[in-house]
All heavy atoms as TSV, in Angstrom:
chain	resi	resn	atom	element	x	y	z
A	1	MET	N	N	-5.050	4.220	3.964
A	1	MET	CA	C	-4.644	3.139	3.085
A	1	MET	C	C	-5.848	2.444	2.453
A	1	MET	O	O	-5.727	1.338	1.967
A	1	MET	CB	C	-3.830	2.107	3.853
A	1	MET	CG	C	-2.565	2.596	4.451
A	1	MET	SD	S	-1.403	3.059	3.193
A	1	MET	CE	C	-0.463	4.194	4.116
A	2	ARG	N	N	-6.960	3.105	2.471
A	2	ARG	CA	C	-8.183	2.499	1.935
A	2	ARG	C	C	-8.031	2.094	0.472
A	2	ARG	O	O	-8.437	1.002	0.072
A	2	ARG	CB	C	-9.344	3.474	2.104
A	2	ARG	CG	C	-10.690	2.871	1.784
A	2	ARG	CD	C	-11.806	3.844	1.983
A	2	ARG	NE	N	-11.680	4.489	3.291
A	2	ARG	CZ	C	-12.465	5.454	3.727
A	2	ARG	NH1	N	-13.410	5.910	2.961
A	2	ARG	NH2	N	-12.298	5.986	4.906
A	3	ASN	N	N	-7.431	2.965	-0.334
A	3	ASN	CA	C	-7.271	2.657	-1.755
A	3	ASN	C	C	-6.297	1.506	-1.966
A	3	ASN	O	O	-6.538	0.625	-2.795
A	3	ASN	CB	C	-6.799	3.887	-2.530
A	3	ASN	CG	C	-7.841	4.980	-2.565
A	3	ASN	OD1	O	-9.012	4.743	-2.344
A	3	ASN	ND2	N	-7.393	6.191	-2.828
A	4	LEU	N	N	-5.200	1.514	-1.226
A	4	LEU	CA	C	-4.226	0.430	-1.339
A	4	LEU	C	C	-4.883	-0.892	-0.980
A	4	LEU	O	O	-4.740	-1.877	-1.708
A	4	LEU	CB	C	-3.016	0.692	-0.449
A	4	LEU	CG	C	-1.956	-0.417	-0.428
A	4	LEU	CD1	C	-1.395	-0.669	-1.821
A	4	LEU	CD2	C	-0.854	-0.061	0.558
A	5	ARG	N	N	-5.618	-0.920	0.114
A	5	ARG	CA	C	-6.299	-2.155	0.529
A	5	ARG	C	C	-7.304	-2.615	-0.532
A	5	ARG	O	O	-7.401	-3.811	-0.829
A	5	ARG	CB	C	-7.023	-1.949	1.864
A	5	ARG	CG	C	-6.103	-1.853	3.038
A	5	ARG	CD	C	-5.491	-3.174	3.291
A	5	ARG	NE	N	-4.951	-3.239	4.632
A	5	ARG	CZ	C	-4.468	-4.342	5.130
A	5	ARG	NH1	N	-4.477	-5.448	4.434
A	5	ARG	NH2	N	-3.966	-4.360	6.325
A	6	ALA	N	N	-8.045	-1.682	-1.096
A	6	ALA	CA	C	-9.042	-2.032	-2.120
A	6	ALA	C	C	-8.357	-2.626	-3.350
A	6	ALA	O	O	-8.820	-3.638	-3.902
A	6	ALA	CB	C	-9.853	-0.797	-2.515
A	7	GLU	N	N	-7.260	-2.024	-3.763
A	7	GLU	CA	C	-6.547	-2.532	-4.935
A	7	GLU	C	C	-5.873	-3.868	-4.634
A	7	GLU	O	O	-5.795	-4.733	-5.505
A	7	GLU	CB	C	-5.529	-1.508	-5.443
A	7	GLU	CG	C	-6.154	-0.213	-5.934
A	7	GLU	CD	C	-7.159	-0.389	-7.066
A	7	GLU	OE1	O	-7.085	-1.384	-7.817
A	7	GLU	OE2	O	-8.028	0.492	-7.211
A	8	MET	N	N	-5.399	-4.050	-3.415
A	8	MET	CA	C	-4.839	-5.349	-3.035
A	8	MET	C	C	-5.902	-6.433	-3.185
A	8	MET	O	O	-5.631	-7.500	-3.733
A	8	MET	CB	C	-4.317	-5.314	-1.597
A	8	MET	CG	C	-3.012	-4.556	-1.430
A	8	MET	SD	S	-2.502	-4.380	0.302
A	8	MET	CE	C	-2.193	-6.102	0.741
A	9	THR	N	N	-7.098	-6.157	-2.730
A	9	THR	CA	C	-8.197	-7.112	-2.854
A	9	THR	C	C	-8.523	-7.355	-4.324
A	9	THR	O	O	-8.647	-8.499	-4.762
A	9	THR	CB	C	-9.445	-6.602	-2.102
A	9	THR	OG1	O	-9.102	-6.454	-0.716
A	9	THR	CG2	C	-10.600	-7.560	-2.251
A	10	ARG	N	N	-8.641	-6.291	-5.078
A	10	ARG	CA	C	-8.991	-6.388	-6.502
A	10	ARG	C	C	-7.964	-7.200	-7.284
A	10	ARG	O	O	-8.321	-7.988	-8.163
A	10	ARG	CB	C	-9.117	-4.987	-7.089
A	10	ARG	CG	C	-9.627	-4.963	-8.508
A	10	ARG	CD	C	-9.938	-3.554	-8.988
A	10	ARG	NE	N	-10.987	-2.992	-8.145
A	10	ARG	CZ	C	-10.966	-1.763	-7.624
A	10	ARG	NH1	N	-9.965	-0.955	-7.856
A	10	ARG	NH2	N	-11.953	-1.336	-6.873
A	11	PHE	N	N	-6.688	-7.027	-6.977
A	11	PHE	CA	C	-5.619	-7.702	-7.712
A	11	PHE	C	C	-5.133	-8.980	-7.037
A	11	PHE	O	O	-4.218	-9.634	-7.540
A	11	PHE	CB	C	-4.425	-6.754	-7.909
A	11	PHE	CG	C	-4.661	-5.703	-8.955
A	11	PHE	CD1	C	-5.210	-4.480	-8.613
A	11	PHE	CD2	C	-4.333	-5.936	-10.276
A	11	PHE	CE1	C	-5.430	-3.500	-9.567
A	11	PHE	CE2	C	-4.546	-4.963	-11.244
A	11	PHE	CZ	C	-5.097	-3.748	-10.893
A	12	GLY	N	N	-5.717	-9.338	-5.898
A	12	GLY	CA	C	-5.328	-10.557	-5.211
A	12	GLY	C	C	-3.947	-10.487	-4.560
A	12	GLY	O	O	-3.272	-11.503	-4.407
A	13	VAL	N	N	-3.540	-9.292	-4.158
A	13	VAL	CA	C	-2.253	-9.102	-3.484
A	13	VAL	C	C	-2.477	-9.261	-1.981
A	13	VAL	O	O	-3.366	-8.633	-1.410
A	13	VAL	CB	C	-1.672	-7.701	-3.805
A	13	VAL	CG1	C	-0.390	-7.450	-3.030
A	13	VAL	CG2	C	-1.451	-7.548	-5.299
A	14	THR	N	N	-1.668	-10.086	-1.355
A	14	THR	CA	C	-1.822	-10.359	0.078
A	14	THR	C	C	-0.797	-9.589	0.903
A	14	THR	O	O	0.188	-9.064	0.367
A	14	THR	CB	C	-1.647	-11.856	0.359
A	14	THR	OG1	O	-0.286	-12.217	0.047
A	14	THR	CG2	C	-2.612	-12.702	-0.455
A	15	ASN	N	N	-1.021	-9.572	2.219
A	15	ASN	CA	C	-0.041	-8.981	3.129
A	15	ASN	C	C	1.302	-9.672	2.960
A	15	ASN	O	O	2.354	-9.030	3.009
A	15	ASN	CB	C	-0.510	-9.108	4.580
A	15	ASN	CG	C	-1.643	-8.179	4.921
A	15	ASN	OD1	O	-2.333	-7.654	4.053
A	15	ASN	ND2	N	-1.867	-7.982	6.204
A	16	SER	N	N	1.261	-10.980	2.761
A	16	SER	CA	C	2.487	-11.750	2.569
A	16	SER	C	C	3.219	-11.310	1.304
A	16	SER	O	O	4.460	-11.267	1.282
A	16	SER	CB	C	2.161	-13.241	2.508
A	16	SER	OG	O	3.320	-13.996	2.323
A	17	ASP	N	N	2.491	-10.973	0.255
A	17	ASP	CA	C	3.110	-10.471	-0.976
A	17	ASP	C	C	3.842	-9.154	-0.710
A	17	ASP	O	O	4.955	-8.935	-1.198
A	17	ASP	CB	C	2.068	-10.249	-2.079
A	17	ASP	CG	C	1.422	-11.533	-2.553
A	17	ASP	OD1	O	2.090	-12.586	-2.539
A	17	ASP	OD2	O	0.242	-11.473	-2.940
A	18	ILE	N	N	3.210	-8.284	0.069
A	18	ILE	CA	C	3.826	-7.000	0.424
A	18	ILE	C	C	5.078	-7.253	1.267
A	18	ILE	O	O	6.135	-6.661	1.032
A	18	ILE	CB	C	2.844	-6.087	1.182
A	18	ILE	CG1	C	1.604	-5.782	0.319
A	18	ILE	CG2	C	3.530	-4.813	1.669
A	18	ILE	CD1	C	1.858	-5.000	-0.940
A	19	GLN	N	N	4.965	-8.154	2.221
A	19	GLN	CA	C	6.101	-8.517	3.070
A	19	GLN	C	C	7.280	-8.996	2.224
A	19	GLN	O	O	8.416	-8.565	2.418
A	19	GLN	CB	C	5.683	-9.607	4.051
A	19	GLN	CG	C	6.805	-10.150	4.893
A	19	GLN	CD	C	6.384	-11.354	5.723
A	19	GLN	OE1	O	5.200	-11.641	5.858
A	19	GLN	NE2	N	7.348	-12.044	6.273
A	20	THR	N	N	7.008	-9.866	1.280
A	20	THR	CA	C	8.060	-10.404	0.417
A	20	THR	C	C	8.681	-9.302	-0.441
A	20	THR	O	O	9.905	-9.215	-0.556
A	20	THR	CB	C	7.497	-11.523	-0.475
A	20	THR	OG1	O	6.993	-12.562	0.373
A	20	THR	CG2	C	8.553	-12.084	-1.403
A	21	ALA	N	N	7.851	-8.453	-1.031
A	21	ALA	CA	C	8.355	-7.386	-1.896
A	21	ALA	C	C	9.249	-6.414	-1.129
A	21	ALA	O	O	10.251	-5.931	-1.662
A	21	ALA	CB	C	7.191	-6.631	-2.541
A	22	LEU	N	N	8.883	-6.155	0.124
A	22	LEU	CA	C	9.650	-5.200	0.926
A	22	LEU	C	C	10.773	-5.862	1.715
A	22	LEU	O	O	11.564	-5.169	2.360
A	22	LEU	CB	C	8.726	-4.454	1.888
A	22	LEU	CG	C	7.626	-3.609	1.259
A	22	LEU	CD1	C	6.819	-2.904	2.333
A	22	LEU	CD2	C	8.202	-2.614	0.261
A	23	ALA	N	N	10.815	-7.200	1.692
A	23	ALA	CA	C	11.820	-7.948	2.450
A	23	ALA	C	C	11.814	-7.528	3.920
A	23	ALA	O	O	12.832	-7.170	4.502
A	23	ALA	CB	C	13.207	-7.782	1.836
A	24	CYS	N	N	10.602	-7.566	4.503
A	24	CYS	CA	C	10.451	-7.186	5.905
A	24	CYS	C	C	9.685	-8.277	6.639
A	24	CYS	O	O	9.206	-9.227	6.027
A	24	CYS	CB	C	9.731	-5.844	6.022
A	24	CYS	SG	S	8.021	-5.839	5.433
A	25	SER	N	N	9.550	-8.125	7.930
A	25	SER	CA	C	8.809	-9.106	8.722
A	25	SER	C	C	7.308	-8.947	8.493
A	25	SER	O	O	6.839	-7.902	8.018
A	25	SER	CB	C	9.114	-8.923	10.209
A	25	SER	OG	O	8.524	-7.725	10.687
A	26	GLY	N	N	6.562	-9.968	8.856
A	26	GLY	CA	C	5.108	-9.898	8.755
A	26	GLY	C	C	4.541	-8.798	9.623
A	26	GLY	O	O	3.602	-8.097	9.237
A	27	LYS	N	N	5.104	-8.622	10.816
A	27	LYS	CA	C	4.642	-7.581	11.739
A	27	LYS	C	C	4.879	-6.194	11.139
A	27	LYS	O	O	4.008	-5.325	11.204
A	27	LYS	CB	C	5.373	-7.718	13.081
A	27	LYS	CG	C	5.014	-6.684	14.100
A	27	LYS	CD	C	3.618	-6.869	14.602
A	27	LYS	CE	C	3.358	-5.943	15.780
A	27	LYS	NZ	N	1.955	-5.868	16.115
A	28	THR	N	N	6.035	-5.996	10.524
A	28	THR	CA	C	6.330	-4.707	9.895
A	28	THR	C	C	5.359	-4.428	8.757
A	28	THR	O	O	4.817	-3.320	8.646
A	28	THR	CB	C	7.786	-4.665	9.388
A	28	THR	OG1	O	8.659	-4.792	10.507
A	28	THR	CG2	C	8.089	-3.386	8.629
A	29	ALA	N	N	5.110	-5.415	7.920
A	29	ALA	CA	C	4.168	-5.245	6.807
A	29	ALA	C	C	2.780	-4.918	7.337
A	29	ALA	O	O	2.111	-4.013	6.833
A	29	ALA	CB	C	4.135	-6.493	5.942
A	30	THR	N	N	2.340	-5.640	8.363
A	30	THR	CA	C	1.022	-5.394	8.959
A	30	THR	C	C	0.944	-3.988	9.532
A	30	THR	O	O	-0.058	-3.290	9.336
A	30	THR	CB	C	0.711	-6.439	10.046
A	30	THR	OG1	O	0.681	-7.731	9.426
A	30	THR	CG2	C	-0.613	-6.163	10.730
A	31	ASN	N	N	1.987	-3.562	10.238
A	31	ASN	CA	C	1.996	-2.207	10.809
A	31	ASN	C	C	1.912	-1.141	9.732
A	31	ASN	O	O	1.193	-0.156	9.877
A	31	ASN	CB	C	3.240	-1.991	11.668
A	31	ASN	CG	C	3.158	-2.668	13.008
A	31	ASN	OD1	O	2.093	-3.078	13.459
A	31	ASN	ND2	N	4.294	-2.813	13.662
A	32	LYS	N	N	2.621	-1.341	8.644
A	32	LYS	CA	C	2.592	-0.363	7.563
A	32	LYS	C	C	1.226	-0.346	6.871
A	32	LYS	O	O	0.684	0.716	6.578
A	32	LYS	CB	C	3.711	-0.633	6.560
A	32	LYS	CG	C	5.093	-0.303	7.129
A	32	LYS	CD	C	6.197	-0.641	6.170
A	32	LYS	CE	C	7.546	-0.334	6.761
A	32	LYS	NZ	N	7.896	1.076	6.766
A	33	LEU	N	N	0.653	-1.514	6.643
A	33	LEU	CA	C	-0.651	-1.594	5.985
A	33	LEU	C	C	-1.779	-1.099	6.892
A	33	LEU	O	O	-2.831	-0.685	6.403
A	33	LEU	CB	C	-0.921	-3.023	5.515
A	33	LEU	CG	C	-0.049	-3.468	4.336
A	33	LEU	CD1	C	-0.116	-4.984	4.170
A	33	LEU	CD2	C	-0.470	-2.759	3.063
A	34	SER	N	N	-1.552	-1.126	8.190
A	34	SER	CA	C	-2.551	-0.644	9.158
A	34	SER	C	C	-2.319	0.813	9.523
A	34	SER	O	O	-2.993	1.351	10.394
A	34	SER	CB	C	-2.507	-1.504	10.419
A	34	SER	OG	O	-2.788	-2.837	10.106
A	35	ASN	N	N	-1.321	1.429	8.895
A	35	ASN	CA	C	-0.989	2.829	9.120
A	35	ASN	C	C	-0.476	3.099	10.535
A	35	ASN	O	O	-0.599	4.206	11.039
A	35	ASN	CB	C	-2.162	3.748	8.771
A	35	ASN	CG	C	-1.696	5.072	8.216
A	35	ASN	OD1	O	-0.583	5.182	7.714
A	35	ASN	ND2	N	-2.543	6.081	8.306
A	36	VAL	N	N	0.073	2.069	11.180
A	36	VAL	CA	C	0.722	2.245	12.473
A	36	VAL	C	C	2.083	2.903	12.250
A	36	VAL	O	O	2.481	3.798	12.986
A	36	VAL	CB	C	0.876	0.893	13.217
A	36	VAL	CG1	C	1.707	1.034	14.472
A	36	VAL	CG2	C	-0.500	0.314	13.532
A	37	THR	N	N	2.788	2.437	11.226
A	37	THR	CA	C	4.035	3.066	10.787
A	37	THR	C	C	3.877	3.413	9.312
A	37	THR	O	O	3.057	2.826	8.611
A	37	THR	CB	C	5.255	2.135	10.983
A	37	THR	OG1	O	5.024	0.912	10.296
A	37	THR	CG2	C	5.505	1.855	12.454
A	38	GLU	N	N	4.669	4.363	8.865
A	38	GLU	CA	C	4.536	4.841	7.488
A	38	GLU	C	C	5.423	4.058	6.525
A	38	GLU	O	O	6.480	3.556	6.907
A	38	GLU	CB	C	4.918	6.317	7.414
A	38	GLU	CG	C	3.960	7.219	8.154
A	38	GLU	CD	C	4.320	8.687	8.006
A	38	GLU	OE1	O	5.379	9.001	7.415
A	38	GLU	OE2	O	3.542	9.515	8.482
A	39	PHE	N	N	4.982	3.990	5.286
A	39	PHE	CA	C	5.813	3.476	4.211
A	39	PHE	C	C	6.826	4.556	3.848
A	39	PHE	O	O	6.484	5.741	3.806
A	39	PHE	CB	C	4.978	3.174	2.957
A	39	PHE	CG	C	4.131	1.946	3.061
A	39	PHE	CD1	C	2.783	2.041	3.360
A	39	PHE	CD2	C	4.674	0.687	2.834
A	39	PHE	CE1	C	1.989	0.905	3.437
A	39	PHE	CE2	C	3.893	-0.451	2.906
A	39	PHE	CZ	C	2.547	-0.345	3.215
A	40	SER	N	N	8.046	4.164	3.544
A	40	SER	CA	C	9.001	5.113	2.985
A	40	SER	C	C	8.618	5.344	1.521
A	40	SER	O	O	7.848	4.573	0.936
A	40	SER	CB	C	10.426	4.572	3.086
A	40	SER	OG	O	10.589	3.469	2.204
A	41	VAL	N	N	9.168	6.376	0.937
A	41	VAL	CA	C	8.894	6.649	-0.474
A	41	VAL	C	C	9.366	5.477	-1.325
A	41	VAL	O	O	8.647	5.025	-2.227
A	41	VAL	CB	C	9.563	7.969	-0.929
A	41	VAL	CG1	C	9.452	8.146	-2.425
A	41	VAL	CG2	C	8.960	9.145	-0.195
A	42	SER	N	N	10.543	4.958	-1.026
A	42	SER	CA	C	11.054	3.841	-1.831
A	42	SER	C	C	10.180	2.595	-1.673
A	42	SER	O	O	9.985	1.851	-2.631
A	42	SER	CB	C	12.504	3.531	-1.490
A	42	SER	OG	O	12.649	3.134	-0.150
A	43	GLU	N	N	9.627	2.365	-0.493
A	43	GLU	CA	C	8.723	1.222	-0.289
A	43	GLU	C	C	7.429	1.415	-1.071
A	43	GLU	O	O	6.930	0.473	-1.690
A	43	GLU	CB	C	8.408	1.051	1.193
A	43	GLU	CG	C	9.577	0.553	2.010
A	43	GLU	CD	C	9.319	0.601	3.495
A	43	GLU	OE1	O	8.514	1.427	3.971
A	43	GLU	OE2	O	9.956	-0.211	4.209
A	44	ALA	N	N	6.894	2.620	-1.037
A	44	ALA	CA	C	5.660	2.903	-1.773
A	44	ALA	C	C	5.880	2.703	-3.272
A	44	ALA	O	O	5.036	2.101	-3.965
A	44	ALA	CB	C	5.189	4.326	-1.486
A	45	LEU	N	N	7.007	3.177	-3.772
A	45	LEU	CA	C	7.309	2.999	-5.197
A	45	LEU	C	C	7.496	1.530	-5.541
A	45	LEU	O	O	7.040	1.072	-6.593
A	45	LEU	CB	C	8.555	3.796	-5.576
A	45	LEU	CG	C	8.380	5.311	-5.597
A	45	LEU	CD1	C	9.730	6.000	-5.732
A	45	LEU	CD2	C	7.424	5.740	-6.687
A	46	LYS	N	N	8.132	0.777	-4.666
A	46	LYS	CA	C	8.335	-0.652	-4.887
A	46	LYS	C	C	6.993	-1.373	-4.976
A	46	LYS	O	O	6.766	-2.201	-5.861
A	46	LYS	CB	C	9.188	-1.229	-3.750
A	46	LYS	CG	C	9.403	-2.698	-3.799
A	46	LYS	CD	C	10.523	-3.037	-4.723
A	46	LYS	CE	C	10.908	-4.491	-4.572
A	46	LYS	NZ	N	11.961	-4.858	-5.484
A	47	ILE	N	N	6.071	-1.064	-4.072
A	47	ILE	CA	C	4.745	-1.685	-4.083
A	47	ILE	C	C	4.006	-1.322	-5.358
A	47	ILE	O	O	3.450	-2.184	-6.040
A	47	ILE	CB	C	3.943	-1.265	-2.837
A	47	ILE	CG1	C	4.555	-1.914	-1.593
A	47	ILE	CG2	C	2.463	-1.635	-2.970
A	47	ILE	CD1	C	4.037	-1.363	-0.285
A	48	ARG	N	N	4.000	-0.045	-5.699
A	48	ARG	CA	C	3.306	0.395	-6.910
A	48	ARG	C	C	3.902	-0.269	-8.152
A	48	ARG	O	O	3.178	-0.826	-8.978
A	48	ARG	CB	C	3.375	1.911	-7.031
A	48	ARG	CG	C	2.452	2.549	-8.070
A	48	ARG	CD	C	2.990	2.672	-9.472
A	48	ARG	NE	N	4.332	3.152	-9.583
A	48	ARG	CZ	C	4.673	4.430	-9.769
A	48	ARG	NH1	N	3.763	5.366	-9.834
A	48	ARG	NH2	N	5.956	4.761	-9.895
A	49	ASP	N	N	5.215	-0.245	-8.274
A	49	ASP	CA	C	5.867	-0.782	-9.463
A	49	ASP	C	C	5.725	-2.299	-9.572
A	49	ASP	O	O	5.615	-2.831	-10.676
A	49	ASP	CB	C	7.347	-0.400	-9.483
A	49	ASP	CG	C	7.567	1.090	-9.660
A	49	ASP	OD1	O	6.606	1.807	-10.010
A	49	ASP	OD2	O	8.705	1.538	-9.425
A	50	THR	N	N	5.706	-2.977	-8.444
A	50	THR	CA	C	5.611	-4.439	-8.441
A	50	THR	C	C	4.194	-4.934	-8.692
A	50	THR	O	O	3.987	-5.854	-9.490
A	50	THR	CB	C	6.113	-5.005	-7.089
A	50	THR	OG1	O	7.462	-4.587	-6.882
A	50	THR	CG2	C	6.037	-6.523	-7.058
A	51	PHE	N	N	3.214	-4.320	-8.048
A	51	PHE	CA	C	1.853	-4.857	-8.078
A	51	PHE	C	C	0.837	-4.011	-8.838
A	51	PHE	O	O	-0.148	-4.544	-9.345
A	51	PHE	CB	C	1.343	-5.061	-6.646
A	51	PHE	CG	C	2.201	-5.964	-5.820
A	51	PHE	CD1	C	2.980	-5.462	-4.797
A	51	PHE	CD2	C	2.243	-7.326	-6.076
A	51	PHE	CE1	C	3.777	-6.297	-4.027
A	51	PHE	CE2	C	3.036	-8.174	-5.319
A	51	PHE	CZ	C	3.809	-7.653	-4.289
A	52	PHE	N	N	1.036	-2.706	-8.905
A	52	PHE	CA	C	0.021	-1.807	-9.472
A	52	PHE	C	C	0.646	-0.778	-10.414
A	52	PHE	O	O	0.482	0.431	-10.233
A	52	PHE	CB	C	-0.706	-1.069	-8.335
A	52	PHE	CG	C	-1.110	-1.949	-7.187
A	52	PHE	CD1	C	-0.428	-1.902	-5.979
A	52	PHE	CD2	C	-2.168	-2.846	-7.316
A	52	PHE	CE1	C	-0.795	-2.705	-4.917
A	52	PHE	CE2	C	-2.528	-3.662	-6.251
A	52	PHE	CZ	C	-1.846	-3.598	-5.050
A	53	PRO	N	N	1.368	-1.216	-11.442
A	53	PRO	CA	C	2.107	-0.270	-12.289
A	53	PRO	C	C	1.230	0.739	-13.025
A	53	PRO	O	O	1.714	1.803	-13.391
A	53	PRO	CB	C	2.856	-1.169	-13.267
A	53	PRO	CG	C	2.115	-2.460	-13.266
A	53	PRO	CD	C	1.522	-2.600	-11.898
A	54	GLY	N	N	-0.033	0.478	-13.206
A	54	GLY	CA	C	-0.901	1.407	-13.921
A	54	GLY	C	C	-1.579	2.433	-13.036
A	54	GLY	O	O	-2.316	3.279	-13.525
A	55	LEU	N	N	-1.305	2.378	-11.731
A	55	LEU	CA	C	-1.991	3.276	-10.800
A	55	LEU	C	C	-1.058	4.356	-10.282
A	55	LEU	O	O	0.149	4.148	-10.156
A	55	LEU	CB	C	-2.560	2.469	-9.624
A	55	LEU	CG	C	-3.604	1.413	-10.009
A	55	LEU	CD1	C	-4.049	0.633	-8.785
A	55	LEU	CD2	C	-4.790	2.050	-10.697
A	56	ARG	N	N	-1.636	5.490	-9.947
A	56	ARG	CA	C	-0.849	6.606	-9.423
A	56	ARG	C	C	-0.514	6.393	-7.959
A	56	ARG	O	O	-1.347	5.947	-7.177
A	56	ARG	CB	C	-1.616	7.904	-9.583
A	56	ARG	CG	C	-1.802	8.301	-11.034
A	56	ARG	CD	C	-2.506	9.591	-11.168
A	56	ARG	NE	N	-1.928	10.507	-10.177
A	56	ARG	CZ	C	-2.206	11.785	-10.109
A	56	ARG	NH1	N	-3.052	12.312	-10.932
A	56	ARG	NH2	N	-1.654	12.544	-9.188
A	57	ILE	N	N	0.675	6.744	-7.586
A	57	ILE	CA	C	1.141	6.599	-6.209
A	57	ILE	C	C	0.283	7.430	-5.257
A	57	ILE	O	O	-0.029	7.003	-4.148
A	57	ILE	CB	C	2.648	6.954	-6.097
A	57	ILE	CG1	C	3.258	6.365	-4.847
A	57	ILE	CG2	C	2.903	8.431	-6.130
A	57	ILE	CD1	C	3.821	5.017	-5.053
A	58	GLU	N	N	-0.148	8.612	-5.708
A	58	GLU	CA	C	-0.981	9.484	-4.866
A	58	GLU	C	C	-2.325	8.830	-4.562
A	58	GLU	O	O	-2.869	9.004	-3.478
A	58	GLU	CB	C	-1.223	10.840	-5.551
A	58	GLU	CG	C	0.023	11.651	-5.777
A	58	GLU	CD	C	0.756	11.319	-7.072
A	58	GLU	OE1	O	0.345	10.397	-7.809
A	58	GLU	OE2	O	1.764	11.984	-7.338
A	59	TYR	N	N	-2.851	8.109	-5.527
A	59	TYR	CA	C	-4.111	7.387	-5.330
A	59	TYR	C	C	-3.927	6.241	-4.343
A	59	TYR	O	O	-4.684	6.101	-3.390
A	59	TYR	CB	C	-4.634	6.864	-6.670
A	59	TYR	CG	C	-5.688	5.794	-6.523
A	59	TYR	CD1	C	-6.983	6.129	-6.141
A	59	TYR	CD2	C	-5.390	4.454	-6.747
A	59	TYR	CE1	C	-7.954	5.140	-5.985
A	59	TYR	CE2	C	-6.346	3.469	-6.600
A	59	TYR	CZ	C	-7.626	3.822	-6.211
A	59	TYR	OH	O	-8.585	2.848	-6.048
A	60	LEU	N	N	-2.919	5.410	-4.575
A	60	LEU	CA	C	-2.729	4.227	-3.742
A	60	LEU	C	C	-2.510	4.562	-2.274
A	60	LEU	O	O	-3.022	3.881	-1.397
A	60	LEU	CB	C	-1.528	3.405	-4.241
A	60	LEU	CG	C	-1.745	2.577	-5.479
A	60	LEU	CD1	C	-0.420	1.982	-5.932
A	60	LEU	CD2	C	-2.762	1.480	-5.234
A	61	PHE	N	N	-1.758	5.611	-2.006
A	61	PHE	CA	C	-1.355	5.911	-0.635
A	61	PHE	C	C	-2.065	7.128	-0.049
A	61	PHE	O	O	-1.597	7.715	0.920
A	61	PHE	CB	C	0.170	6.053	-0.568
A	61	PHE	CG	C	0.855	4.733	-0.821
A	61	PHE	CD1	C	1.233	4.375	-2.100
A	61	PHE	CD2	C	1.064	3.837	0.209
A	61	PHE	CE1	C	1.833	3.144	-2.347
A	61	PHE	CE2	C	1.659	2.610	-0.028
A	61	PHE	CZ	C	2.048	2.259	-1.308
A	62	ALA	N	N	-3.206	7.467	-0.606
A	62	ALA	CA	C	-4.000	8.580	-0.067
A	62	ALA	C	C	-4.499	8.232	1.333
A	62	ALA	O	O	-4.852	7.088	1.612
A	62	ALA	CB	C	-5.186	8.875	-0.978
A	63	THR	N	N	-4.511	9.229	2.190
A	63	THR	CA	C	-5.048	9.021	3.538
A	63	THR	C	C	-6.566	9.051	3.484
A	63	THR	O	O	-7.160	9.491	2.489
A	63	THR	CB	C	-4.564	10.132	4.494
A	63	THR	OG1	O	-5.096	11.388	4.039
A	63	THR	CG2	C	-3.049	10.186	4.567
A	64	ALA	N	N	-7.195	8.626	4.559
A	64	ALA	CA	C	-8.668	8.630	4.618
A	64	ALA	C	C	-9.198	10.051	4.420
A	64	ALA	O	O	-10.209	10.236	3.744
A	64	ALA	CB	C	-9.144	8.060	5.948
A	65	GLU	N	N	-8.520	11.045	4.982
A	65	GLU	CA	C	-8.951	12.427	4.832
A	65	GLU	C	C	-8.859	12.879	3.388
A	65	GLU	O	O	-9.729	13.570	2.878
A	65	GLU	CB	C	-8.110	13.356	5.724
A	65	GLU	CG	C	-8.288	13.118	7.199
A	65	GLU	CD	C	-7.452	11.951	7.727
A	65	GLU	OE1	O	-6.405	11.605	7.123
A	65	GLU	OE2	O	-7.847	11.358	8.734
A	66	GLU	N	N	-7.790	12.490	2.698
A	66	GLU	CA	C	-7.610	12.872	1.292
A	66	GLU	C	C	-8.666	12.212	0.417
A	66	GLU	O	O	-9.169	12.833	-0.524
A	66	GLU	CB	C	-6.217	12.489	0.807
A	66	GLU	CG	C	-5.119	13.296	1.443
A	66	GLU	CD	C	-3.737	12.761	1.174
A	66	GLU	OE1	O	-3.574	11.552	0.902
A	66	GLU	OE2	O	-2.792	13.560	1.252
A	67	VAL	N	N	-9.032	10.973	0.731
A	67	VAL	CA	C	-10.055	10.281	-0.029
A	67	VAL	C	C	-11.397	10.991	0.142
A	67	VAL	O	O	-12.128	11.196	-0.814
A	67	VAL	CB	C	-10.151	8.801	0.385
A	67	VAL	CG1	C	-11.365	8.126	-0.238
A	67	VAL	CG2	C	-8.880	8.061	-0.003
A	68	GLN	N	N	-11.728	11.417	1.366
A	68	GLN	CA	C	-12.991	12.104	1.624
A	68	GLN	C	C	-13.033	13.460	0.947
A	68	GLN	O	O	-14.070	13.900	0.481
A	68	GLN	CB	C	-13.211	12.274	3.136
A	68	GLN	CG	C	-13.565	10.988	3.817
A	68	GLN	CD	C	-13.742	11.143	5.314
A	68	GLN	OE1	O	-13.197	12.070	5.921
A	68	GLN	NE2	N	-14.497	10.248	5.916
A	69	ASP	N	N	-11.885	14.141	0.891
A	69	ASP	CA	C	-11.840	15.466	0.259
A	69	ASP	C	C	-12.151	15.410	-1.232
A	69	ASP	O	O	-12.633	16.368	-1.796
A	69	ASP	CB	C	-10.467	16.119	0.460
A	69	ASP	CG	C	-10.251	16.575	1.897
A	69	ASP	OD1	O	-11.234	16.643	2.660
A	69	ASP	OD2	O	-9.089	16.840	2.251
A	70	THR	N	N	-11.872	14.284	-1.866
A	70	THR	CA	C	-12.127	14.171	-3.297
A	70	THR	C	C	-13.508	13.627	-3.605
A	70	THR	O	O	-13.918	13.595	-4.752
A	70	THR	CB	C	-11.063	13.276	-3.972
A	70	THR	OG1	O	-11.139	11.971	-3.407
A	70	THR	CG2	C	-9.665	13.864	-3.814
A	71	ALA	N	N	-14.223	13.193	-2.593
A	71	ALA	CA	C	-15.559	12.604	-2.812
A	71	ALA	C	C	-16.607	13.666	-3.012
A	71	ALA	O	O	-16.470	14.796	-2.755
A	71	ALA	CB	C	-15.942	11.720	-1.618
């Protein structure tokens, strides 16, 4: 979730914003952002469409391994 976290910082999106958009608890949002549990496809699309409409979903939700493979 490195790219998602970086874009959240760049755009001023907080964990609380993600929690509100997904209508979930703070613990659930934290777990998803920490990669303890996975985002569903619909949740990922909701986050992208709400906060980062100009960015590709594959970029935002790339794993650490995928990010290293492209470097």
